[in-house]
C-alpha positions as CSV (number, residue, x, y, z in Angstrom):
1,M,-1.3,20.6,-24.8
2,C,-5.0,21.0,-25.2
3,L,-6.4,22.0,-28.6
4,T,-9.8,22.7,-27.2
5,N,-8.5,25.8,-25.4
6,T,-8.5,27.5,-28.7
7,F,-12.2,27.8,-28.8
8,D,-14.3,30.1,-26.6
9,T,-17.4,27.9,-26.2
10,I,-19.4,30.4,-24.2
11,S,-19.0,33.3,-26.6
12,T,-19.7,31.1,-29.6
13,L,-23.0,29.9,-28.1
14,A,-23.9,33.5,-27.4
15,V,-23.4,34.4,-31.0
16,E,-25.5,31.4,-32.0
17,K,-28.4,32.5,-29.8
18,S,-28.4,36.1,-31.0
19,I,-28.2,35.2,-34.7
20,R,-30.7,32.4,-34.5
21,K,-33.3,34.7,-33.1
22,K,-33.0,37.0,-36.0
23,V,-32.7,34.5,-38.8
24,Y,-34.7,31.5,-37.7
25,P,-37.2,32.8,-35.0
26,H,-39.8,30.0,-35.6
27,N,-37.7,27.2,-36.9
28,K,-37.1,23.9,-35.2
29,L,-33.4,24.3,-36.0
30,N,-33.2,26.3,-32.7
31,S,-33.8,23.1,-30.8
32,Y,-31.4,20.6,-32.1
33,R,-27.9,22.0,-31.9
34,L,-27.0,20.0,-28.8
35,P,-27.4,16.5,-30.3
36,C,-25.3,17.6,-33.2
37,R,-22.5,18.6,-31.0
38,T,-22.9,15.5,-28.9
39,L,-23.1,12.9,-31.7
40,L,-21.2,13.9,-34.8
41,C,-17.8,14.7,-33.5
42,S,-15.5,15.7,-30.7
43,I,-15.0,19.2,-29.3
44,F,-12.7,20.0,-32.2
45,L,-15.6,19.8,-34.7
46,L,-18.4,20.8,-32.4
47,I,-17.7,24.5,-32.5
48,I,-17.3,24.4,-36.2
49,F,-20.8,22.9,-36.5
50,V,-22.3,25.8,-34.4
51,I,-20.6,28.4,-36.5
52,L,-21.5,26.8,-39.8
53,N,-25.1,26.6,-38.9
54,S,-25.6,29.8,-37.0
55,L,-23.4,32.7,-38.1
56,L,-24.5,35.1,-40.9
57,W,-22.8,34.6,-44.3
58,S,-23.1,36.5,-47.5
59,E,-20.9,37.2,-50.5
60,I,-20.1,40.5,-48.8
61,Q,-21.7,42.5,-51.5
62,E,-22.5,46.0,-50.4
63,F,-26.2,45.8,-50.5
64,E,-26.2,42.8,-48.2
65,L,-24.2,44.7,-45.6
66,V,-26.2,47.9,-45.6
67,F,-28.6,46.7,-42.9
68,A,-26.0,44.8,-40.9
69,S,-24.7,46.0,-37.6
70,P,-21.0,46.2,-36.9
71,T,-21.2,43.1,-34.8
72,E,-23.0,41.2,-37.6
73,V,-20.4,42.3,-40.2
74,E,-17.7,41.0,-37.9
75,Q,-19.5,37.7,-37.6
76,I,-19.7,37.5,-41.4
77,R,-16.0,38.0,-41.7
78,T,-15.4,35.4,-39.0
79,F,-17.5,32.9,-40.7
80,Q,-15.6,33.4,-44.0
81,D,-12.2,33.0,-42.2
82,W,-13.3,29.8,-40.6
83,N,-15.1,28.1,-43.5
84,C,-14.5,29.7,-46.9
85,G,-10.8,29.1,-47.4
86,I,-10.4,32.8,-48.5
87,N,-6.7,32.9,-47.4
88,S,-6.0,29.2,-48.1
89,T,-3.4,28.5,-50.7
90,V,-3.1,25.5,-52.9
91,N,-0.3,23.3,-51.6
92,S,1.3,20.0,-52.5
93,N,4.0,17.7,-51.4
94,Y,5.5,14.6,-53.1
95,F,2.4,12.4,-52.3
96,I,-0.5,14.8,-52.1
97,K,-1.8,17.4,-54.6
98,E,-4.6,19.9,-53.7
99,I,-7.1,21.5,-56.1
100,R,-9.0,24.6,-55.5
101,I,-12.8,24.6,-56.1
102,P,-13.8,27.5,-58.4
103,E,-17.0,28.1,-56.5
104,K,-16.8,30.6,-53.7
105,C,-17.2,29.2,-50.2
106,S,-18.5,25.8,-51.3
107,V,-17.8,24.1,-47.9
108,P,-17.3,20.7,-49.5
109,I,-17.8,17.4,-47.6
110,A,-19.3,14.5,-49.4
111,I,-17.0,13.2,-52.2
112,G,-16.9,10.1,-54.4
113,Y,-14.8,8.7,-57.2
114,D,-16.7,7.6,-60.4
115,E,-14.7,4.6,-61.6
116,K,-16.9,4.4,-64.7
117,D,-16.1,7.8,-66.1
118,N,-12.9,8.6,-64.1
119,K,-14.5,11.7,-62.5
120,V,-14.7,13.0,-59.0
121,W,-18.0,14.2,-57.6
122,L,-18.6,16.3,-54.5
123,V,-21.3,18.4,-52.8
124,G,-20.9,22.0,-51.9
125,T,-22.9,22.3,-48.7
126,R,-23.2,26.1,-48.5
127,N,-24.6,26.9,-52.0
128,G,-26.2,23.6,-52.8
129,T,-24.0,22.6,-55.8
130,L,-23.1,19.2,-57.1
131,L,-19.6,19.5,-58.5
132,E,-17.9,17.3,-61.1
133,Y,-14.1,17.3,-61.4
134,D,-12.4,15.8,-64.4
135,P,-8.8,14.8,-63.5
136,D,-7.8,14.4,-67.1
137,A,-8.9,17.9,-68.2
138,N,-8.3,19.5,-64.7
139,N,-11.6,21.3,-64.7
140,F,-14.9,21.5,-62.8
141,S,-18.5,21.4,-64.0
142,S,-21.3,22.4,-61.6
143,Y,-24.9,21.5,-61.3
144,K,-27.3,23.5,-59.2
145,I,-29.4,21.4,-56.8
146,P,-33.0,22.5,-57.3
147,N,-33.8,23.0,-53.6
148,W,-31.2,23.8,-51.0
149,Y,-32.0,25.1,-47.6
150,S,-29.2,27.5,-47.1
151,R,-28.8,28.9,-50.6
152,E,-31.0,31.9,-50.3
153,L,-30.6,32.5,-46.6
154,P,-28.0,34.8,-45.0
155,A,-26.8,32.0,-42.8
156,G,-26.3,28.3,-42.8
157,T,-25.3,25.2,-44.7
158,S,-26.9,21.8,-45.1
159,W,-24.3,19.2,-44.4
160,S,-24.0,16.3,-46.9
161,W,-21.7,13.5,-45.7
162,A,-22.4,10.7,-48.1
163,L,-22.2,10.5,-51.9
164,K,-22.6,7.1,-53.5
165,F,-23.2,5.5,-57.0
166,D,-25.9,2.9,-57.4
167,K,-25.2,-0.4,-59.1
168,T,-25.8,1.1,-62.6
169,Y,-23.1,3.8,-62.0
170,N,-25.4,6.1,-64.0
171,N,-26.9,7.7,-60.9
172,I,-25.3,9.7,-58.1
173,W,-27.0,9.7,-54.7
174,F,-26.2,12.0,-51.8
175,T,-27.6,13.1,-48.4
176,D,-29.1,16.4,-47.4
177,E,-29.3,17.3,-43.8
178,K,-31.7,20.2,-43.6
179,L,-34.2,19.1,-46.1
180,D,-34.0,15.6,-44.7
181,S,-33.7,14.0,-48.1
182,L,-31.8,11.8,-50.4
183,W,-31.0,13.3,-53.8
184,K,-30.4,11.4,-57.0
185,F,-28.6,12.9,-60.0
186,N,-28.8,11.1,-63.4
187,K,-25.5,11.6,-65.2
188,T,-27.2,11.0,-68.6
189,N,-30.0,13.5,-68.6
190,R,-28.5,15.8,-65.9
191,Q,-31.7,15.7,-63.9
192,F,-32.2,15.7,-60.1
193,E,-34.7,13.9,-58.0
194,Q,-35.4,14.5,-54.4
195,Y,-36.7,11.8,-52.0
196,I,-38.0,13.1,-48.6
197,V,-37.4,11.0,-45.5
198,P,-40.8,10.5,-43.7
199,Y,-39.3,11.2,-40.3
200,K,-41.5,12.6,-37.6
201,S,-40.3,14.0,-34.3
202,E,-41.4,16.5,-31.7
203,S,-37.8,17.4,-31.0
204,Y,-36.0,17.5,-34.4
205,S,-36.9,18.8,-37.8
206,T,-34.7,16.3,-39.6
207,S,-33.4,12.7,-39.2
208,Y,-30.0,14.1,-40.4
209,P,-29.3,11.4,-43.0
210,I,-25.6,10.6,-42.9
211,S,-24.8,7.3,-44.5
212,L,-26.2,5.2,-47.4
213,A,-25.5,2.0,-49.3
214,F,-26.9,-0.3,-52.0
215,P,-27.2,-4.0,-51.4
216,D,-28.3,-4.6,-55.0
217,E,-29.9,-2.9,-58.1
218,N,-33.3,-2.4,-56.5
219,N,-32.8,-1.2,-53.0
220,V,-31.1,1.5,-50.9
221,Y,-30.6,1.5,-47.1
222,F,-29.6,4.6,-45.1
223,V,-29.4,5.9,-41.6
224,G,-29.7,9.3,-40.0
225,I,-28.0,10.6,-36.8
226,R,-31.2,11.4,-35.0
227,S,-33.8,8.9,-36.2
228,L,-32.5,5.8,-34.5
229,S,-34.0,3.8,-37.4
230,L,-32.7,2.0,-40.4
231,W,-34.4,3.4,-43.6
232,H,-35.2,1.3,-46.7
233,G,-36.0,2.7,-50.1
234,S,-37.3,0.6,-53.0
235,L,-35.8,2.2,-56.0
236,D,-38.6,1.2,-58.3
237,G,-41.2,2.6,-55.9
238,M,-39.6,5.9,-54.9
239,K,-41.2,9.0,-56.4
240,S,-39.4,12.4,-56.6
241,G,-40.7,15.1,-54.3
242,T,-42.4,12.6,-52.0
243,S,-41.7,9.9,-49.4
244,K,-43.3,7.2,-51.5
245,G,-41.3,4.0,-51.5
246,I,-39.3,4.8,-48.3
247,E,-40.0,2.8,-45.1
248,E,-38.8,3.2,-41.6
249,I,-37.4,0.2,-39.7
250,P,-37.0,1.2,-36.0
251,I,-33.9,-0.2,-34.3
252,P,-34.8,-1.7,-30.8
253,L,-32.3,0.4,-28.9
254,S,-34.6,1.3,-25.9
255,D,-32.7,-0.8,-23.3
256,S,-29.2,-0.3,-24.7
257,F,-28.4,3.2,-23.5
258,K,-29.9,3.2,-20.0
259,G,-29.0,6.2,-17.9
260,I,-28.1,8.3,-21.0
261,P,-30.4,11.0,-22.2
262,D,-32.2,10.2,-25.4
263,Y,-30.8,13.3,-27.2
264,E,-27.2,12.0,-26.7
265,V,-27.9,8.8,-28.6
266,G,-27.5,8.6,-32.3
267,L,-26.2,6.6,-35.3
268,G,-22.8,6.8,-36.9
269,S,-22.9,5.1,-40.3
270,L,-23.6,1.8,-42.0
271,A,-21.9,-0.8,-44.2
272,I,-23.2,-3.9,-46.0
273,D,-21.8,-7.4,-45.8
274,H,-23.0,-8.5,-49.3
275,G,-22.0,-12.2,-48.8
276,N,-24.1,-12.6,-45.7
277,Q,-26.8,-10.0,-46.6
278,N,-26.2,-8.2,-43.3
279,I,-26.2,-4.4,-42.7
280,W,-23.9,-3.3,-39.9
281,I,-24.6,0.0,-38.1
282,T,-22.7,2.0,-35.5
283,A,-24.7,3.5,-32.6
284,L,-23.3,5.7,-29.9
285,A,-23.7,8.1,-27.1
286,F,-20.6,10.3,-27.9
287,D,-17.7,9.6,-25.6
288,K,-19.9,7.5,-23.3
289,K,-21.0,4.2,-25.0
290,G,-20.8,2.3,-28.3
291,L,-23.0,-0.4,-29.8
292,L,-23.0,-2.4,-33.0
293,V,-26.3,-3.2,-34.8
294,K,-26.7,-6.0,-37.3
295,Y,-29.8,-6.2,-39.6
296,N,-30.3,-9.4,-41.6
297,I,-32.0,-8.4,-44.9
298,P,-33.8,-11.7,-45.7
299,D,-35.0,-12.3,-42.1
300,K,-35.7,-8.6,-41.4
301,K,-34.2,-9.1,-37.9
302,F,-31.9,-7.0,-35.7
303,S,-29.1,-8.2,-33.5
304,L,-27.4,-5.8,-31.0
305,Y,-23.8,-6.2,-29.8
306,E,-22.4,-4.4,-26.8
307,L,-18.9,-3.1,-27.4
308,P,-16.2,-3.1,-24.8
309,D,-16.3,-0.1,-22.4
310,T,-13.2,1.4,-24.0
311,I,-15.0,1.9,-27.3
312,K,-17.2,4.9,-26.6
313,S,-17.7,6.7,-29.9
314,P,-17.9,4.2,-32.9
315,T,-18.5,6.2,-36.0
316,G,-17.0,4.9,-39.3
317,I,-17.5,1.3,-40.2
318,S,-16.3,-1.0,-43.0
319,I,-16.2,-4.7,-43.8
320,D,-13.1,-6.4,-45.3
321,K,-13.0,-9.3,-47.7
322,D,-12.8,-11.8,-44.8
323,G,-15.9,-10.4,-43.1
324,N,-14.1,-8.6,-40.3
325,L,-15.6,-5.3,-39.2
326,W,-13.4,-2.2,-39.0
327,I,-14.6,0.8,-36.9
328,T,-13.2,4.1,-35.9
329,D,-13.6,5.7,-32.4
330,H,-14.0,9.3,-33.3
331,A,-13.4,10.7,-29.8
332,T,-9.8,9.2,-29.7
333,S,-6.9,8.1,-31.9
334,S,-8.2,4.5,-32.2
335,F,-9.6,2.2,-34.8
336,Y,-10.5,-1.4,-34.3
337,K,-10.7,-4.7,-36.1
338,I,-13.6,-6.9,-34.9
339,S,-13.9,-10.5,-35.9
340,P,-17.4,-11.6,-37.0
341,P,-19.3,-11.7,-33.7
342,S,-20.6,-15.0,-32.3
343,N,-24.2,-15.3,-31.2
344,S,-23.5,-13.6,-28.0
345,S,-24.8,-10.1,-27.5
346,M,-21.5,-9.0,-26.0
347,I,-18.4,-8.5,-28.0
348,N,-15.4,-9.5,-25.9
349,M,-11.9,-8.2,-26.2
350,N,-10.7,-11.6,-27.7
351,E,-12.7,-10.6,-30.8
352,V,-11.3,-7.1,-31.0
353,E,-7.9,-5.9,-32.1
354,H,-7.1,-2.3,-31.1
355,F,-5.0,0.0,-33.3
356,V,-3.9,3.6,-32.8
357,T,-2.6,6.2,-35.1
358,A,0.8,7.8,-34.7
359,P,0.9,10.7,-32.2
360,L,0.0,14.1,-33.5
361,S,2.6,15.8,-35.5
362,S,4.1,18.7,-33.7
363,R,3.3,20.8,-36.8
364,I,-0.3,20.9,-35.5
365,I,0.9,23.3,-32.8
366,G,3.5,25.1,-34.9
367,I,6.6,23.1,-34.2
368,K,8.6,21.6,-37.1
369,H,8.4,17.8,-37.1
370,D,12.2,17.4,-36.5
371,D,12.5,20.2,-33.9
372,L,13.3,18.4,-30.6
373,S,14.0,21.5,-28.6
374,N,10.6,21.2,-26.8
375,N,10.3,17.6,-25.7
376,T,7.8,18.3,-23.0
377,V,4.9,18.8,-25.4
378,N,2.3,16.1,-25.1
379,L,1.4,14.9,-28.7
380,Y,-0.7,12.0,-27.5
381,Q,-4.0,13.9,-28.1
382,S,-6.9,12.7,-30.2
383,S,-6.1,12.5,-33.9
384,L,-9.8,11.7,-34.5
385,P,-9.9,9.0,-37.2
386,Y,-13.3,9.6,-38.8
387,W,-14.5,7.3,-41.6
388,I,-12.9,4.0,-42.5
389,K,-12.9,2.0,-45.8
390,S,-11.4,-1.3,-46.9
391,T,-10.2,-2.2,-50.4
392,E,-10.1,-5.4,-52.5
393,E,-6.3,-5.5,-51.8
394,D,-7.2,-5.7,-48.1
395,N,-5.8,-2.2,-47.2
396,I,-7.7,-0.1,-44.6
397,F,-7.9,3.7,-45.0
398,T,-9.1,6.3,-42.6
399,N,-9.0,10.1,-42.5
400,E,-7.4,11.6,-39.3
401,H,-9.4,14.8,-38.8
402,V,-7.2,16.5,-36.3
403,G,-4.1,14.5,-37.2
404,N,-4.3,16.1,-40.7
405,K,-3.4,12.9,-42.4
406,I,-4.8,10.2,-44.6
407,A,-3.8,6.8,-43.1
408,K,-3.4,3.4,-44.7
409,Y,-3.1,0.2,-42.6
410,S,-1.9,-2.9,-44.4
411,P,-2.7,-6.0,-42.4
412,H,-0.7,-8.3,-44.6
413,N,2.6,-6.7,-43.4
414,D,1.5,-4.9,-40.3
415,T,2.4,-1.5,-41.7
416,L,0.7,1.9,-40.9
417,T,1.5,4.6,-43.5
418,E,0.3,8.1,-42.9
419,Y,0.3,10.9,-45.5
420,W,0.6,14.4,-44.3
421,I,-1.9,16.9,-45.8
422,P,0.2,20.0,-46.7
423,S,-2.5,22.6,-45.7
424,Q,-3.2,23.9,-42.2
425,N,-5.6,26.5,-40.9
426,I,-4.3,28.3,-37.8
427,L,-7.8,29.0,-36.6
428,Y,-8.1,25.3,-35.8
429,S,-5.1,25.2,-33.4
430,V,-3.7,26.5,-30.1
431,C,-1.7,29.1,-32.0
432,S,-2.8,32.7,-31.9
433,P,-3.7,34.1,-35.4
434,Q,-2.8,37.6,-34.2
435,S,0.6,37.0,-32.7
436,S,1.9,33.7,-34.1
437,T,4.0,33.5,-37.3
438,N,4.0,29.7,-37.1
439,I,2.1,27.4,-39.4
440,C,-0.4,25.6,-37.2
441,G,-3.7,23.7,-37.2
442,Y,-5.3,21.3,-39.7
443,S,-7.3,21.4,-42.9
444,N,-10.6,19.6,-41.9
445,A,-10.3,16.7,-44.3
446,L,-13.8,15.4,-43.3
447,Q,-14.6,12.8,-46.0
448,F,-12.7,10.7,-48.6
449,D,-13.1,8.0,-51.3
450,I,-10.8,5.5,-52.9
451,Q,-9.8,5.3,-56.6
452,Y,-8.7,1.8,-57.3
453,N,-6.0,0.6,-59.6
454,T,-7.2,-0.1,-63.2
455,T,-5.9,-2.6,-65.7
456,D,-5.5,-0.3,-68.6
457,N,-3.0,2.5,-69.2
458,T,-5.4,5.4,-69.3
459,I,-4.0,8.6,-68.0
460,N,-4.5,9.5,-64.4
461,K,-5.8,6.1,-63.3
462,D,-3.3,5.1,-60.7
463,A,-4.7,4.4,-57.3
464,R,-5.6,7.6,-55.4
465,I,-7.4,8.6,-52.2
466,W,-9.6,11.7,-52.9
467,F,-10.6,13.9,-50.0
468,S,-12.4,17.1,-49.3
469,E,-11.1,20.0,-47.1
470,Q,-14.3,21.5,-45.6
471,S,-12.8,24.8,-44.3
472,E,-10.3,25.3,-47.2
473,N,-12.6,25.2,-50.3
474,K,-10.4,22.5,-51.8
475,I,-10.2,18.9,-52.6
476,G,-7.0,16.8,-52.9
477,Y,-5.7,13.4,-53.5
478,V,-3.0,11.0,-52.3
479,D,-1.0,9.5,-55.1
480,L,-0.6,5.9,-54.0
481,G,1.4,5.1,-57.1
482,K,4.3,6.9,-55.5
483,K,6.2,4.7,-53.2
484,I,7.5,5.6,-49.7
485,P,11.3,5.8,-49.9
486,I,11.7,4.2,-46.4
487,N,11.1,0.7,-45.2
488,I,11.5,-0.3,-41.6
489,V,12.1,-3.6,-39.8
490,V,11.5,-3.9,-36.1
491,N,12.8,-6.8,-34.0
492,P,11.4,-8.5,-32.1
493,S,7.9,-8.3,-33.5
494,F,6.4,-9.9,-30.4
495,L,6.9,-9.0,-26.7
496,N,5.8,-11.3,-23.8
497,L,5.8,-9.2,-20.7
498,K,5.1,-10.1,-17.1
499,N,4.2,-7.5,-14.5
500,G,7.0,-7.2,-11.9
501,V,9.4,-9.2,-14.0
502,N,10.3,-7.1,-17.0
503,D,11.8,-3.7,-16.0
504,T,13.4,-2.9,-19.4
505,V,12.6,-4.1,-22.9
506,K,14.8,-3.4,-25.9
507,L,13.8,-3.2,-29.6
508,N,15.9,-2.7,-32.7
509,M,14.5,-0.7,-35.6
510,N,16.4,-0.9,-39.0
511,V,15.5,2.0,-41.3
512,L,16.1,1.1,-44.9
513,V,16.3,3.9,-47.5
514,N,15.8,3.5,-51.2
515,L,18.1,6.2,-52.5
516,S,16.4,6.5,-55.9
517,L,13.0,7.1,-54.3
518,L,14.6,9.4,-51.8
519,Q,16.2,11.4,-54.6
520,Q,12.8,11.8,-56.4
521,E,11.1,13.1,-53.2
522,L,13.9,15.5,-52.3
523,E,14.0,16.9,-55.9
524,Y,10.3,17.4,-55.9
525,N,10.5,19.3,-52.6
526,N,13.5,21.3,-54.0
527,T,15.6,20.3,-51.0
528,E,19.0,21.8,-51.7
529,D,20.9,20.0,-49.0
530,K,19.6,16.6,-50.2
531,N,18.7,15.7,-46.6
532,M,15.6,14.0,-45.1
533,S,15.0,14.3,-41.4
534,L,13.4,11.3,-39.8
535,K,12.1,11.4,-36.2
536,P,11.5,8.1,-34.4
537,I,7.9,7.9,-33.0
538,W,5.6,5.4,-31.4
539,S,2.2,4.8,-30.0
540,T,0.5,2.0,-28.0
541,S,-3.0,0.6,-27.6
542,F,-2.6,0.8,-23.8
543,S,-4.8,3.9,-24.1
544,P,-7.3,5.3,-26.7
545,N,-5.0,8.1,-27.6
546,G,-1.9,6.0,-27.9
547,N,0.1,7.4,-25.0
548,L,2.7,5.3,-23.2
549,S,0.6,4.4,-20.2
550,G,2.9,2.3,-18.0
551,F,5.9,2.8,-20.2
552,S,8.6,5.4,-20.9
553,A,10.7,5.2,-24.0
554,T,14.0,6.4,-25.4
555,F,15.3,6.3,-28.9
556,T,19.0,6.2,-29.8
557,P,19.5,8.3,-31.9
558,N,16.4,10.4,-31.5
559,L,16.7,12.0,-35.0
560,L,18.0,10.6,-38.3
561,N,19.3,12.6,-41.2
562,M,19.3,10.5,-44.4
563,E,21.4,12.0,-47.2
564,Y,21.5,11.6,-50.9
565,N,24.9,12.9,-52.1
566,Q,27.9,12.0,-54.3
567,S,29.3,9.5,-51.8
568,N,26.3,7.2,-52.1
569,I,25.0,8.1,-55.5
570,D,25.9,4.7,-57.0
571,S,24.3,2.8,-54.1
572,K,20.8,1.5,-54.3
573,Q,20.0,1.9,-50.7
574,T,21.4,2.9,-47.3
575,Y,20.3,2.2,-43.8
576,A,20.4,3.3,-40.2
577,N,19.7,1.7,-36.9
578,V,17.6,3.0,-34.0
579,K,17.7,1.4,-30.6
580,V,14.5,1.6,-28.7
581,E,14.5,1.1,-24.9
582,L,11.2,0.7,-23.1
583,K,11.0,1.0,-19.3
584,I,8.0,-0.3,-17.4
585,N,7.0,2.2,-14.8
586,H,4.0,0.5,-13.2
587,K,1.7,-2.4,-13.5
588,I,-0.2,-2.8,-16.8
589,N,-3.5,-4.6,-17.0
590,P,-3.0,-8.1,-18.4
591,G,-4.1,-8.5,-22.0
592,N,-3.1,-8.3,-25.7
593,Y,-1.9,-4.9,-27.0
594,N,-0.3,-3.4,-30.0
595,L,2.8,-1.1,-30.1
596,I,3.4,0.8,-33.4
597,V,6.9,2.1,-33.8
598,G,8.5,3.9,-36.8
599,I,9.5,7.3,-38.1
600,E,8.0,10.6,-39.1
601,S,9.2,12.6,-42.0
602,K,8.0,15.9,-43.6
603,D,5.6,14.2,-46.0
604,F,4.8,10.8,-44.4
605,S,5.1,8.5,-41.4
606,I,5.6,4.8,-41.6
607,L,5.3,2.5,-38.6
608,K,5.3,-1.3,-37.9
609,K,3.1,-3.2,-35.4
610,V,4.7,-5.1,-32.5
611,K,2.4,-7.4,-30.6
612,I,2.5,-7.2,-26.8
613,K,1.1,-9.8,-24.4
614,V,1.0,-8.7,-20.7
615,S,0.4,-11.3,-18.0
616,E,0.6,-11.3,-14.2
């Protein structure tokens, strides 16, 4: 299976060229599409970027189409299908609820939870709107951003990836791609201020600000994809409408990406280690090379750390309470834990623990999760974990862009839990929209934020993960207050393998079902037969996409059906057993690896980590 076959790159680029000449004949925007495609995302998102920023769009009012050719009208319709969520329905499952945005074609990305007022804020990147959602009242308020590049144009968006609250929690800050700016919105007086990045380049018209953070009450730091610099803003010295108070701090990357064209090198995001006053930044040449950058705020000095060759697209970054770095590799299905680096400029594999997501759900290609009739489909394709965040409870969250899931990894019990997003867009799939009746694709959940538990009993304040669906004109949340009805225990939890010695390895997976929780989920889903299908799954860190390189596996049984009925209604739980047999097919490089093994259901997946050591 190859999802990229869905997209006709050549024809899309031809559309971009013809429309750009009409709409932006003298603008620098014509010159920077390639770096965007190279740096921001994999091929799955690249074509979306081209369409978002190149195809004509309007509200399809008659007067706007009078002067449009038939080809341009078709392009407008295509843009709406791909980006506006016109045909998207509001869906939910037991764990996730979706909410439609009342504004037409908002193209939401940046999103943040306001713990002070219990509100959710997001940026509509097509029309330039800051939206406020009140979970208690279930309604939206909108605020028109004073200047927005794409608002009055027949084409385009200005992508906003980051929305943060400063230390006062009275101000909302967010990035603006096309106007190369940071915006601040004061919640008290409802006023906007714009701070322009003083970026100069002969090649690009914008630094493309993408990530920002506040080390204290007086300062903000941010990075842009194209500038290859860390930017610092002094909050007291910044003046709206100008670049005053913003300074550029160039990162010494000149010798770090030798042999790679400059336009392929960019920055991913940043995170602040408050305890050590360090700023950590991901730098990358997409799918070629990755680098970590550390900037010590008091000393104003950079340190660069080469990543192992297998980590080629570090994008999201977060720091846990123990100072460990967590990063995503957005070209793959991988995310990594990196121990605080030593003074060496090279991070070795002993400092890195490699994790992978579950394989893609077969629903991405239109096959039900429990349909085993086509077992030749390769589901070990890139799930594309994008951004990553850690919590005070030491949980790690990431959004699987193509995997169509929000994932939580809990280091304290080595458990990976993935929540399936109930919306799919067939245009983002290998399925044909014209001939297929299957539900295929993914919802483009491109950004998320975490709502923590609170100590009071105020309504709607359980822990949630809020996310935006860029192509569906919706937001949604994962209700973490609802418990997974399944627990699994895998034995053994450590495997010591020697090449040429171990031909077959056996594991035992006990699946424990809480019948009360199972009943609640089945009743919510109106499942008449009171049956939950569970499919055993696994991935390994032998490869970036989790495939079983060097192994083959069999599950007995290969499908479980857990029932809630009169025969077990008085029981608290039931269980099943799955035997896992691993056969080693060829030599595996010596080292430490992780195997994750578990089950996939309709609404969630739950997997446990098994450590593997391979020696000669």
